[in-house]
Structures are given as structure tokens and as C-alpha cells.
DRENMAR-568655 format. One record per residue (C-alpha): residue number from 1; residue in three letters; x negated, y negated, z negated. Coordinates in steps of 0.05 Angstrom, whole numbers, plus 5000, padded with zeros to 4 digits. Layout:
<pts>
<pt i="NUM" aa="ALA" c1="X" c2="Y" c3="Z"/>
...
</pts>
This chain:
<pts>
<pt i="1" aa="MET" c1="4999" c2="5001" c3="5001"/>
<pt i="2" aa="PHE" c1="4936" c2="4956" c3="4998"/>
<pt i="3" aa="GLU" c1="4944" c2="4938" c3="5073"/>
<pt i="4" aa="GLN" c1="5017" c2="4916" c3="5063"/>
<pt i="5" aa="GLU" c1="5001" c2="4874" c3="5003"/>
<pt i="6" aa="ARG" c1="4944" c2="4840" c3="5041"/>
<pt i="7" aa="VAL" c1="4993" c2="4823" c3="5097"/>
<pt i="8" aa="ILE" c1="5045" c2="4797" c3="5048"/>
<pt i="9" aa="GLY" c1="4991" c2="4751" c3="5020"/>
<pt i="10" aa="ARG" c1="4969" c2="4725" c3="5091"/>
<pt i="11" aa="LEU" c1="5044" c2="4718" c3="5106"/>
<pt i="12" aa="GLN" c1="5057" c2="4678" c3="5045"/>
<pt i="13" aa="ARG" c1="5000" c2="4631" c3="5058"/>
<pt i="14" aa="ARG" c1="5024" c2="4624" c3="5128"/>
<pt i="15" aa="VAL" c1="5096" c2="4606" c3="5109"/>
<pt i="16" aa="LEU" c1="5077" c2="4558" c3="5055"/>
<pt i="17" aa="ALA" c1="5036" c2="4518" c3="5110"/>
<pt i="18" aa="GLU" c1="5094" c2="4516" c3="5158"/>
<pt i="19" aa="PRO" c1="5142" c2="4459" c3="5143"/>
<pt i="20" aa="ALA" c1="5194" c2="4480" c3="5194"/>
<pt i="21" aa="ILE" c1="5209" c2="4542" c3="5146"/>
<pt i="22" aa="THR" c1="5252" c2="4522" c3="5091"/>
<pt i="23" aa="ALA" c1="5248" c2="4592" c3="5054"/>
<pt i="24" aa="CYS" c1="5220" c2="4659" c3="5066"/>
<pt i="25" aa="TYR" c1="5234" c2="4725" c3="5027"/>
<pt i="26" aa="LEU" c1="5224" c2="4794" c3="5031"/>
<pt i="27" aa="SER" c1="5282" c2="4840" c3="5028"/>
<pt i="28" aa="GLY" c1="5287" c2="4919" c3="5034"/>
<pt i="29" aa="SER" c1="5239" c2="4960" c3="4991"/>
<pt i="30" aa="PHE" c1="5188" c2="4907" c3="4980"/>
<pt i="31" aa="GLY" c1="5244" c2="4860" c3="4959"/>
<pt i="32" aa="ARG" c1="5267" c2="4911" c3="4908"/>
<pt i="33" aa="ARG" c1="5194" c2="4927" c3="4887"/>
<pt i="34" aa="ALA" c1="5204" c2="5001" c3="4907"/>
<pt i="35" aa="ALA" c1="5158" c2="5001" c3="4967"/>
<pt i="36" aa="ASP" c1="5107" c2="5060" c3="4979"/>
<pt i="37" aa="ASP" c1="5052" c2="5069" c3="5028"/>
<pt i="38" aa="TYR" c1="5102" c2="5081" c3="5086"/>
<pt i="39" aa="SER" c1="5147" c2="5026" c3="5074"/>
<pt i="40" aa="ASP" c1="5155" c2="4967" c3="5131"/>
<pt i="41" aa="ILE" c1="5160" c2="4896" c3="5109"/>
<pt i="42" aa="ASP" c1="5223" c2="4865" c3="5119"/>
<pt i="43" aa="VAL" c1="5218" c2="4786" c3="5123"/>
<pt i="44" aa="ALA" c1="5272" c2="4735" c3="5127"/>
<pt i="45" aa="LEU" c1="5248" c2="4666" c3="5153"/>
<pt i="46" aa="ILE" c1="5298" c2="4615" c3="5139"/>
<pt i="47" aa="PHE" c1="5299" c2="4546" c3="5179"/>
<pt i="48" aa="ALA" c1="5343" c2="4487" c3="5163"/>
<pt i="49" aa="ASP" c1="5389" c2="4490" c3="5219"/>
<pt i="50" aa="ASP" c1="5400" c2="4528" c3="5285"/>
<pt i="51" aa="ALA" c1="5356" c2="4482" c3="5326"/>
<pt i="52" aa="ALA" c1="5296" c2="4494" c3="5281"/>
<pt i="53" aa="ARG" c1="5309" c2="4568" c3="5283"/>
<pt i="54" aa="GLU" c1="5310" c2="4564" c3="5357"/>
<pt i="55" aa="ASN" c1="5241" c2="4531" c3="5360"/>
<pt i="56" aa="GLY" c1="5213" c2="4582" c3="5311"/>
<pt i="57" aa="TRP" c1="5240" c2="4640" c3="5353"/>
<pt i="58" aa="ASP" c1="5208" c2="4607" c3="5418"/>
<pt i="59" aa="ASN" c1="5144" c2="4610" c3="5380"/>
<pt i="60" aa="ARG" c1="5152" c2="4679" c3="5347"/>
<pt i="61" aa="ALA" c1="5091" c2="4710" c3="5386"/>
<pt i="62" aa="GLU" c1="5046" c2="4661" c3="5364"/>
<pt i="63" aa="PHE" c1="5069" c2="4660" c3="5290"/>
<pt i="64" aa="ALA" c1="5066" c2="4739" c3="5282"/>
<pt i="65" aa="LYS" c1="4990" c2="4732" c3="5309"/>
<pt i="66" aa="SER" c1="4973" c2="4676" c3="5264"/>
<pt i="67" aa="VAL" c1="4990" c2="4720" c3="5199"/>
<pt i="68" aa="MET" c1="4936" c2="4771" c3="5216"/>
<pt i="69" aa="PRO" c1="4895" c2="4740" c3="5274"/>
<pt i="70" aa="TYR" c1="4841" c2="4790" c3="5273"/>
<pt i="71" aa="VAL" c1="4880" c2="4853" c3="5271"/>
<pt i="72" aa="PRO" c1="4909" c2="4878" c3="5338"/>
<pt i="73" aa="LEU" c1="4986" c2="4881" c3="5344"/>
<pt i="74" aa="LYS" c1="5041" c2="4902" c3="5388"/>
<pt i="75" aa="THR" c1="5106" c2="4861" c3="5385"/>
<pt i="76" aa="PHE" c1="5175" c2="4862" c3="5414"/>
<pt i="77" aa="ASP" c1="5243" c2="4834" c3="5403"/>
<pt i="78" aa="GLY" c1="5296" c2="4879" c3="5362"/>
<pt i="79" aa="LYS" c1="5355" c2="4852" c3="5396"/>
<pt i="80" aa="HIS" c1="5383" c2="4924" c3="5405"/>
<pt i="81" aa="ILE" c1="5387" c2="4922" c3="5329"/>
<pt i="82" aa="ARG" c1="5404" c2="4848" c3="5315"/>
<pt i="83" aa="PRO" c1="5397" c2="4783" c3="5347"/>
<pt i="84" aa="TYR" c1="5336" c2="4742" c3="5326"/>
<pt i="85" aa="LEU" c1="5298" c2="4801" c3="5303"/>
<pt i="86" aa="TYR" c1="5223" c2="4805" c3="5321"/>
<pt i="87" aa="ILE" c1="5186" c2="4871" c3="5303"/>
<pt i="88" aa="THR" c1="5108" c2="4871" c3="5297"/>
<pt i="89" aa="LEU" c1="5066" c2="4934" c3="5289"/>
<pt i="90" aa="PHE" c1="4997" c2="4920" c3="5263"/>
<pt i="91" aa="SER" c1="4935" c2="4969" c3="5280"/>
<pt i="92" aa="ASN" c1="4922" c2="4975" c3="5204"/>
<pt i="93" aa="GLY" c1="4991" c2="5012" c3="5203"/>
<pt i="94" aa="SER" c1="5036" c2="4956" c3="5174"/>
<pt i="95" aa="LYS" c1="5101" c2="4943" c3="5208"/>
<pt i="96" aa="ILE" c1="5138" c2="4875" c3="5199"/>
<pt i="97" aa="ASP" c1="5208" c2="4862" c3="5219"/>
<pt i="98" aa="TYR" c1="5220" c2="4785" c3="5220"/>
<pt i="99" aa="ARG" c1="5293" c2="4761" c3="5215"/>
<pt i="100" aa="TYR" c1="5299" c2="4688" c3="5240"/>
<pt i="101" aa="GLU" c1="5358" c2="4656" c3="5204"/>
<pt i="102" aa="SER" c1="5383" c2="4587" c3="5191"/>
<pt i="103" aa="VAL" c1="5408" c2="4562" c3="5126"/>
<pt i="104" aa="GLY" c1="5478" c2="4555" c3="5158"/>
<pt i="105" aa="SER" c1="5479" c2="4622" c3="5191"/>
<pt i="106" aa="LEU" c1="5465" c2="4665" c3="5132"/>
<pt i="107" aa="SER" c1="5518" c2="4684" c3="5078"/>
<pt i="108" aa="PRO" c1="5503" c2="4717" c3="5016"/>
<pt i="109" aa="ASN" c1="5506" c2="4790" c3="5022"/>
<pt i="110" aa="PRO" c1="5496" c2="4843" c3="4968"/>
<pt i="111" aa="TRP" c1="5435" c2="4877" c3="5001"/>
<pt i="112" aa="ASP" c1="5400" c2="4809" c3="4985"/>
<pt i="113" aa="SER" c1="5414" c2="4815" c3="4914"/>
<pt i="114" aa="GLN" c1="5345" c2="4835" c3="4902"/>
<pt i="115" aa="ILE" c1="5293" c2="4797" c3="4944"/>
<pt i="116" aa="ARG" c1="5219" c2="4777" c3="4934"/>
<pt i="117" aa="ILE" c1="5216" c2="4701" c3="4948"/>
<pt i="118" aa="LEU" c1="5152" c2="4678" c3="4984"/>
<pt i="119" aa="LYS" c1="5175" c2="4604" c3="4994"/>
<pt i="120" aa="ASP" c1="5230" c2="4569" c3="4967"/>
<pt i="121" aa="SER" c1="5243" c2="4492" c3="4987"/>
<pt i="122" aa="GLY" c1="5301" c2="4463" c3="4947"/>
<pt i="123" aa="ARG" c1="5315" c2="4531" c3="4910"/>
<pt i="124" aa="TRP" c1="5351" c2="4552" c3="4969"/>
<pt i="125" aa="ALA" c1="5327" c2="4625" c3="4967"/>
<pt i="126" aa="GLU" c1="5341" c2="4629" c3="4888"/>
<pt i="127" aa="ILE" c1="5411" c2="4605" c3="4894"/>
<pt i="128" aa="TYR" c1="5427" c2="4656" c3="4954"/>
<pt i="129" aa="ARG" c1="5396" c2="4711" c3="4914"/>
<pt i="130" aa="THR" c1="5438" c2="4693" c3="4856"/>
<pt i="131" aa="ASP" c1="5503" c2="4688" c3="4902"/>
<pt i="132" aa="SER" c1="5488" c2="4754" c3="4936"/>
<pt i="133" aa="ALA" c1="5481" c2="4788" c3="4867"/>
<pt i="134" aa="GLN" c1="5550" c2="4768" c3="4855"/>
<pt i="135" aa="ILE" c1="5580" c2="4810" c3="4910"/>
<pt i="136" aa="SER" c1="5590" c2="4880" c3="4902"/>
<pt i="137" aa="LYS" c1="5567" c2="4930" c3="4955"/>
<pt i="138" aa="PRO" c1="5623" c2="4965" c3="4994"/>
<pt i="139" aa="GLN" c1="5638" c2="5034" c3="4974"/>
<pt i="140" aa="PRO" c1="5640" c2="5087" c3="5031"/>
<pt i="141" aa="GLU" c1="5709" c2="5113" c3="5044"/>
<pt i="142" aa="ILE" c1="5733" c2="5174" c3="5078"/>
<pt i="143" aa="ASN" c1="5806" c2="5190" c3="5090"/>
<pt i="144" aa="GLY" c1="5837" c2="5259" c3="5095"/>
<pt i="145" aa="SER" c1="5840" c2="5259" c3="5174"/>
<pt i="146" aa="GLU" c1="5762" c2="5241" c3="5178"/>
<pt i="147" aa="LEU" c1="5749" c2="5298" c3="5127"/>
<pt i="148" aa="MET" c1="5785" c2="5345" c3="5169"/>
<pt i="149" aa="HIS" c1="5751" c2="5322" c3="5232"/>
<pt i="150" aa="LEU" c1="5684" c2="5334" c3="5199"/>
<pt i="151" aa="ASP" c1="5701" c2="5401" c3="5179"/>
</pts>
């Protein structure tokens, strides 16, 4: 997990130096502090508005390269998964999924109740985490006909 933590440290220094990024946090296993050697890094980059997000998105390749400039990487858009998702595979074995969001496009959700905040201008991420923690995760439901179909 040393490599992932090294990447996170470099990422944090990079986002702190980027005025266009309002907030940045880790979600997933790194957000829950339950990561292992095989965990990817789920990063949310939050911009003040949609125009700033678009500008950040237009420069996504340069941003990804600037996090670990001396480590070769392969990158691609993850629009088959969700809009504004950029996937980075580093030759050191680290994988980062960057979500490009704007303050107005992101509503609290229960899966972001445990996040690791790397940058937080104006306490936006702290408030978002608190609001997300107040929402229950949906419980899976299955009805009788679906059960019969599975059988």
C-alpha cells in the first residue's frame, strides 16, 4: 500500500496548489480507511461551477500526468461507467478513478458518508460528508416473482 499512499500524498500537494479545485476527497476503500494492497484510489475533484469543471475536464490528461510525472501511465475516459470519469493506470501498480464534479452537480449520497478529505475550501467537503452521513443506504429488495425467476 506504500505506492498508493505515495500517490495520494502527491495528489494532495497537487490539488492544494490548484485554485480551480474547490474540494478534493477520496471515497471508496481509501475514504473508509479500509484499503489494501489491491485497492484503487477513488478521487472526487470538486469545482465551483460547471464551467470550471469543464475547464478541468478539458485538462484532465495534463492533471493526471502532473500527479506522478516520472511514472509512466495509461489513461482513458470512463464514460461507459459515468460522465466525467477519468481512469489512470500507473506503471507502479496504482489506479486512480477521477470523478470531475461541480458543487452544484453533486448531491449528498450515503456512499460518501465516509470520505477522506484532501482539500476543503470553505468547509464544503466537511458539510457534504455530514449531509451524506444523514442519508440511509437503500436496502435491497426482492419480491416473490423475482425470487421465482431466480429459482
